[in-house]
C-alpha positions as CSV (number, residue, x, y, z in Angstrom):
1,M,102.8,187.8,-94.5
2,E,103.8,189.2,-91.2
3,N,106.4,187.4,-89.0
4,S,104.6,184.6,-87.2
5,H,105.0,183.5,-83.6
6,R,105.6,179.9,-84.8
7,N,108.1,178.1,-87.0
8,L,107.3,178.0,-90.7
9,K,109.3,175.3,-92.6
10,F,109.4,175.5,-96.3
11,T,111.0,173.5,-99.2
12,V,113.3,175.1,-101.8
13,P,113.6,173.2,-105.1
14,L,117.1,173.1,-106.7
15,V,117.8,172.8,-110.4
16,D,118.9,169.2,-110.3
17,G,115.7,167.9,-108.8
18,L,116.8,167.9,-105.2
19,A,115.2,170.1,-102.7
20,V,116.3,171.3,-99.2
21,E,114.3,172.5,-96.3
22,A,114.8,175.9,-94.5
23,V,112.8,177.3,-91.6
24,F,111.7,180.8,-90.6
25,Y,111.7,180.8,-86.8
26,G,109.0,182.8,-84.9
27,S,111.9,184.7,-83.4
28,G,112.6,186.3,-86.8
29,T,115.7,184.2,-87.6
30,L,115.9,182.4,-90.9
31,C,117.7,179.1,-90.8
32,V,119.2,178.0,-94.1
33,S,120.9,174.8,-95.3
34,S,124.5,174.7,-96.7
35,Q,124.5,171.2,-98.1
36,A,122.1,168.6,-99.6
37,G,122.5,166.0,-96.9
38,C,125.3,165.7,-94.5
39,A,128.4,163.5,-94.2
40,L,128.4,163.6,-90.4
41,Q,125.3,161.3,-90.1
42,C,124.8,162.0,-86.4
43,P,122.4,159.3,-85.2
44,F,120.0,161.8,-83.5
45,C,119.6,164.0,-86.5
46,A,117.4,163.5,-89.6
47,S,119.4,165.9,-91.8
48,G,122.2,163.3,-92.5
49,S,120.0,160.3,-92.8
50,R,120.8,160.0,-96.6
51,G,124.5,160.9,-96.2
52,L,126.0,163.8,-98.2
53,L,124.5,164.2,-101.7
54,R,126.3,167.5,-102.6
55,N,127.3,170.9,-101.5
56,L,125.1,173.9,-102.2
57,S,126.4,177.0,-104.0
58,S,126.2,180.4,-102.4
59,G,123.5,181.2,-104.9
60,E,121.4,178.2,-103.7
61,M,121.8,179.4,-100.1
62,A,120.8,182.9,-101.3
63,L,117.8,181.3,-103.0
64,Q,116.6,180.1,-99.6
65,L,116.8,183.7,-98.3
66,N,115.0,185.0,-101.4
67,T,112.3,182.4,-101.2
68,A,111.6,183.4,-97.6
69,V,111.3,187.0,-98.6
70,D,109.1,186.1,-101.5
71,R,106.8,184.2,-99.1
72,G,106.4,187.4,-97.1
73,F,108.8,186.7,-94.2
74,T,111.0,189.5,-92.9
75,P,114.2,187.9,-91.5
76,K,115.9,189.9,-88.8
77,R,119.0,187.7,-89.0
78,V,120.2,184.5,-90.7
79,T,121.8,181.4,-89.4
80,V,123.6,178.7,-91.5
81,S,122.3,176.0,-89.2
82,G,120.1,173.8,-91.4
83,I,121.1,170.7,-93.4
84,G,124.8,170.2,-93.7
85,E,128.1,171.0,-92.1
86,P,129.0,174.6,-93.1
87,L,132.8,174.0,-92.7
88,H,132.6,171.2,-95.3
89,N,131.4,173.9,-97.8
90,A,133.4,176.8,-96.4
91,A,134.0,178.8,-99.6
92,A,130.3,178.9,-100.5
93,V,129.3,179.7,-96.9
94,L,131.8,182.6,-96.8
95,D,130.3,184.0,-100.1
96,F,126.8,183.6,-98.7
97,M,127.8,185.4,-95.5
98,D,129.0,188.3,-97.6
99,I,125.6,188.3,-99.4
100,C,123.9,188.6,-96.1
101,R,126.1,191.4,-94.9
102,R,125.5,193.4,-98.1
103,R,121.8,193.0,-97.2
104,A,122.4,194.3,-93.7
105,L,121.5,190.9,-92.2
106,P,123.6,189.6,-89.3
107,V,124.6,186.0,-90.1
108,S,125.8,183.2,-87.8
109,L,126.5,179.5,-88.2
110,T,126.4,176.2,-86.4
111,T,129.2,173.6,-86.8
112,T,130.7,170.5,-85.3
113,G,134.1,172.2,-85.9
114,N,135.2,169.7,-88.6
115,P,137.7,170.3,-90.1
116,L,139.7,171.9,-87.3
117,Q,141.9,174.0,-89.6
118,T,138.8,175.6,-91.1
119,L,137.4,176.2,-87.6
120,R,140.6,178.0,-86.7
121,E,139.9,180.4,-89.7
122,F,136.2,180.9,-88.9
123,L,136.5,181.6,-85.1
124,P,137.9,185.1,-85.4
125,M,135.8,186.1,-88.4
126,P,133.2,188.9,-88.2
127,H,130.2,186.7,-88.0
128,N,127.2,187.2,-85.7
129,G,128.0,184.0,-83.8
130,L,129.5,180.6,-84.2
131,M,127.9,177.7,-82.3
132,L,129.9,174.6,-81.8
133,S,127.7,171.5,-81.6
134,L,129.6,169.2,-79.2
135,H,126.9,167.4,-77.3
136,A,129.3,165.7,-75.0
137,G,131.7,166.1,-72.0
138,S,133.8,163.1,-72.9
139,S,135.6,162.1,-76.1
140,E,133.8,158.7,-75.9
141,T,130.3,160.2,-75.9
142,H,131.3,162.8,-78.5
143,R,132.5,160.0,-80.9
144,R,129.2,158.1,-80.4
145,L,127.0,161.1,-81.1
146,I,129.2,162.7,-83.8
147,P,130.9,159.7,-85.3
148,H,132.5,161.7,-88.2
149,G,133.3,164.8,-86.3
150,P,136.7,166.2,-85.2
151,D,138.8,164.8,-82.5
152,Y,137.3,166.1,-79.3
153,D,140.5,166.7,-77.4
154,L,142.1,168.5,-80.4
155,L,139.0,170.7,-80.8
156,W,139.5,172.0,-77.3
157,T,143.2,172.5,-78.0
158,V,142.2,174.7,-81.0
159,L,139.9,176.8,-78.8
160,G,142.7,177.2,-76.3
161,E,145.1,178.4,-79.0
162,V,142.7,180.7,-81.0
163,L,140.4,182.3,-78.5
164,P,143.0,184.1,-76.3
165,S,143.9,186.2,-79.3
166,C,140.3,187.2,-80.0
167,S,138.7,190.2,-78.4
168,R,136.4,189.6,-75.5
169,R,133.5,190.7,-77.7
170,R,134.4,188.1,-80.3
171,R,134.8,185.4,-77.6
172,R,131.3,186.2,-76.5
173,K,130.0,185.4,-80.0
174,I,131.2,181.8,-79.6
175,G,128.9,179.2,-78.0
176,I,128.7,175.5,-77.2
177,N,125.6,173.4,-78.0
178,Y,124.9,170.6,-75.6
179,L,122.1,168.2,-76.5
180,L,120.6,166.6,-73.4
181,L,119.9,162.9,-74.0
182,E,118.4,160.7,-71.4
183,G,120.9,158.3,-69.9
184,L,123.7,159.6,-72.0
185,T,124.5,163.3,-71.7
186,D,122.2,164.1,-68.8
187,T,124.4,162.2,-66.4
188,D,126.3,164.0,-63.7
189,R,129.6,162.7,-65.0
190,E,129.0,163.9,-68.6
191,W,127.9,167.4,-67.9
192,S,130.5,167.8,-65.2
193,L,133.2,166.9,-67.6
194,L,131.9,169.6,-70.0
195,A,131.8,172.2,-67.2
196,E,135.4,171.4,-66.5
197,R,136.3,171.8,-70.2
198,M,134.6,175.2,-70.3
199,R,136.3,176.6,-67.1
200,P,139.1,178.3,-69.0
201,F,136.6,180.0,-71.4
202,P,134.2,182.1,-69.2
203,E,132.9,184.2,-72.1
204,L,131.6,181.2,-74.0
205,S,127.9,180.6,-73.7
206,L,126.5,177.1,-73.1
207,H,123.2,176.4,-74.9
208,L,121.3,173.4,-73.6
209,L,119.2,171.7,-76.3
210,T,116.4,169.1,-76.1
211,C,116.0,166.3,-78.6
212,N,113.4,166.7,-81.4
213,P,111.7,163.3,-82.3
214,V,113.3,161.7,-85.4
215,P,111.6,158.6,-87.0
216,G,113.5,155.5,-86.0
217,S,115.7,157.2,-83.4
218,P,116.0,155.8,-79.9
219,F,117.1,159.1,-78.4
220,R,115.0,161.1,-76.0
221,S,115.6,164.0,-73.8
222,P,115.0,164.0,-70.0
223,P,111.9,165.6,-68.6
224,P,111.7,169.4,-68.3
225,E,112.4,169.4,-64.6
226,K,115.6,167.5,-65.0
227,V,116.7,169.9,-67.9
228,A,116.1,172.8,-65.5
229,A,118.0,171.2,-62.7
230,I,121.0,170.5,-64.9
231,G,120.9,174.1,-66.1
232,T,121.0,175.3,-62.5
233,L,123.9,173.0,-61.6
234,L,125.9,174.1,-64.7
235,A,125.4,177.7,-63.9
236,A,126.6,177.0,-60.3
237,R,129.8,175.7,-61.9
238,G,130.3,179.0,-63.6
239,C,128.9,178.2,-67.0
240,N,127.1,180.9,-69.0
241,V,124.0,178.8,-69.5
242,R,121.2,179.4,-72.0
243,M,118.1,177.2,-71.6
244,P,116.3,175.5,-74.5
245,N,114.2,178.0,-76.5
246,R,110.9,177.0,-77.9
247,W,111.7,177.8,-81.5
248,R,114.3,175.1,-81.8
249,S,112.4,172.6,-79.8
250,W,109.4,172.4,-82.1
251,A,108.9,169.5,-84.5
252,E,108.1,172.0,-87.3
253,G,111.7,172.9,-88.3
254,G,113.3,172.4,-84.9
255,C,116.9,171.3,-84.6
256,G,117.7,168.1,-86.4
257,T,114.4,167.8,-88.3
258,L,115.2,169.2,-91.7
259,F,115.4,166.8,-94.7
260,V,116.8,166.8,-98.2
261,Q,114.3,165.6,-100.7
262,N,114.0,164.4,-104.3
263,L,111.2,166.2,-106.2
């Protein structure tokens, strides 16, 4: 099968009867899961709806890669951005990153930054990118959206302590994810606070995300014209803005839509 121009989500059975979802994006990126479930239980995300069932081994992460290849996909890069918090399963994720590098596949990850000590260790590592899912400008909103995440103020302290010792090239591999939610994170106050937080870190990229529908979730993103306007305003504040891309905004495998299953 040739690489498609749409997302292709697939289920990977595990030996204990659980199964995790992974997705091959039409951009050529393979997104794999690092846990069966997630302890963070962010209210806008389906992946933690059952809580954390268990960690995946590096072999089970590699199984997702092998399954994609067996299905005829040709990944250009891999991201550990599916179900789970990678830093809660750090040893297995590091082993899997080594597997990817041996296969000449650039590998990145997405994390809430919890635990902060592990974040300190991962920031300077030779990954292809580390995306911090913060989704807030204030500590109050951060706590509401990522109730089991790290302390918001301490997270920025860690960035201030670690990033100056990293090369400029390494700092450019770090990004911030900001989910635009109507009436919550799309307010002038909220995104302005985030822009102020990012001012000392001009190399960081800011990735705006829109909400994928999750059954039972009250969260919705603002209309496209408001998303575009916020992106323009943030860029005017000096932020290195990346607008939402279509691969991660589709219901078929888009951000926050992957589930853990029982077979």
